[in-house]
N, C-alpha and C positions, 0 to 999 in steps of 0.2 A: 797524652800520647801524641806524637807528631803526625802530621798529615802523611808523611812518607811511610810511617809504620802502619797506618790505617790502610793506605793503598796496598801495601804488601799483603796485609791480611785479606783484603778484598781479592787481590790477584790470585792468591793461593786458593781460595775457595772457587773463584771463577775457573781456574785451571782444572780443579776436580770435576766441576760440572761439565766443562768442555770435553773432558775425557770420557765422561759417563753418558752424556745426553745422546750421542749417536747410538750407543748400545741400547738405550731406552727406546729410541725410535724403532729399532729392529725388533725389540721385544713386544712393543705395542702391535706391530704388524703381525707377529706370530700369535699374540693373544687374541686379536680380533678374528683370526681364522679358527680358533678353538671355541670362542664364545658362541652361544646359541641365541641369547637375548638380543633383539635388534638394537635396543638402546645401548647395551654394552658394546656391541660390535661398532656402532657409530662412535661411541666414546673412545674406543681404542683407535679407530681410524683418525679421529680428530687429534688423538694423542700423538700420532705420527707427525701430523701437520704442525701442531703446537711445539713439539719437541724440536723439530727442524728449525722452526722460527726462533726458538730460544738459542740454538747454536749460532744462528746469524746475529742475534742480538749480543751474545757474549763476544763474538769476534769484533763486532762494531764497538763494544765497550772497551775492549783491549785497545783498539785503534784510537779511541777517544782519549785514552790514558797515555797514548804515545808508545804503546808496547806491542810486541809481537804476541799473537795469541799462542799460548803454550798449553796443550792438554797435559793433565797430570793423571796419574793412576789413583783411583779412589778405592779404598778397601771396603767401604760401606755400600755404595750404590750397586756394584756388581752382585753382591750377595742378595740385596733386596730384589734385584732384577731376576736373579736365578730362582729365588723363592716364588716369584710371580709365575715364571715359566713352569716350575715344578707343580704349582697348584693347577695349572691348565692340563698337565699330563696325568696327575695322580688322583683325580677325583672323578666320581661317577657323573654322568651327564646331567643328572637332575640337580646336583649341587655345584657343578663346575663354575657356573657364572658367579655364584656367590663367593666361591673360593678365589676366583680370579680378581673380583672386585676387592675382596679383603686383602689380597696380596698387593694390589696396585696402590691402595690407600697409604701404606707406610712410605712408599716411594714419593708420593706427592707431599706428604707431611715433611719428609726429610728435605726435599727440594725447596719447599716453602721456607723451612728453617735456614737453609743456606742462602737463598736469595734475600731473605730478611736481614741476615747478618751482613751480607754484601751491601745492601742498601744502607744500613747504619754506618758501615765503614766509609762508604763513598760520601755519605752525608757529612760525617765528621771530618773528612779530608777535603770537603768542599769541591769534590769532583762532580760538578753539576751535570756536565754533558754525559759522562758515563752513567751516572745515576738515572738520568732521564731516559736513556736508551733501555735500561733494565727494568725500570719501574713498572711497565705494563705486565711484566711477568708475575709480579706479586698478585695483581688483580686476577690474572688468568688462573694462577695456582689456587687462590681462595675459591674462585667460582668452580673449579674442577672438584675441589674437596667437598663443597656443598652439593654438587651434582652426584658425586659418589655416595654421599650420605643418603640422599633421596633414593637413589637406585638401590642401595643396600637395604634400606627399610622396606622397599617394595618387594625385593627378592625374598627377604626373610618372611614377610607376610605371606607371599605366595607359597613358600615351602611349608609354612605352618598349616596351610590349607584353610578351608571354610570355617573351621571351629574357632578361629580367632575373631573376637568381637571387633566390629568395624571401628569402634571408638579407639581401641588399642592400636590397631594398624594405622589409623589416621594420625594418632599422637606420635607414633614412631617416625612418620614422615617429616614432622616439623621439629625434630630435635636439632 
């Protein structure tokens, strides 16, 4: 596959993300207002910051490729975002945080998949400058997913109550 074809693939996915990331930042802001757990509230506030930074990085990567940043409409991400917002509205307070976290997680996994693909395409096309600009996003995404996993384990253990053996709850945190 030619470098031009790989750049085209990367640009297509970058456009999808550029179109969806601002909506995700707005969703994180709304979710943090509905969350009750302080760690989840903080995670959502940081999500706004990280998402806005990703938008700046995407625009810089477009410039590094000599292209105008073009946002594209994504069919998948708006649906995932709406699911997250619905989970904040449609669940009782005692399980809302767990539901919000569970709804955010697929968004992060989807984003990681897209950014990983973009990284491979840019690597194959030897677009080193654009790749370097976007590379930190992969680390941030992986760290966010690990943090969500830890928070989710703690939330489930809290919902199960004191009858959960400590060993089982601790094991869940390290998955």
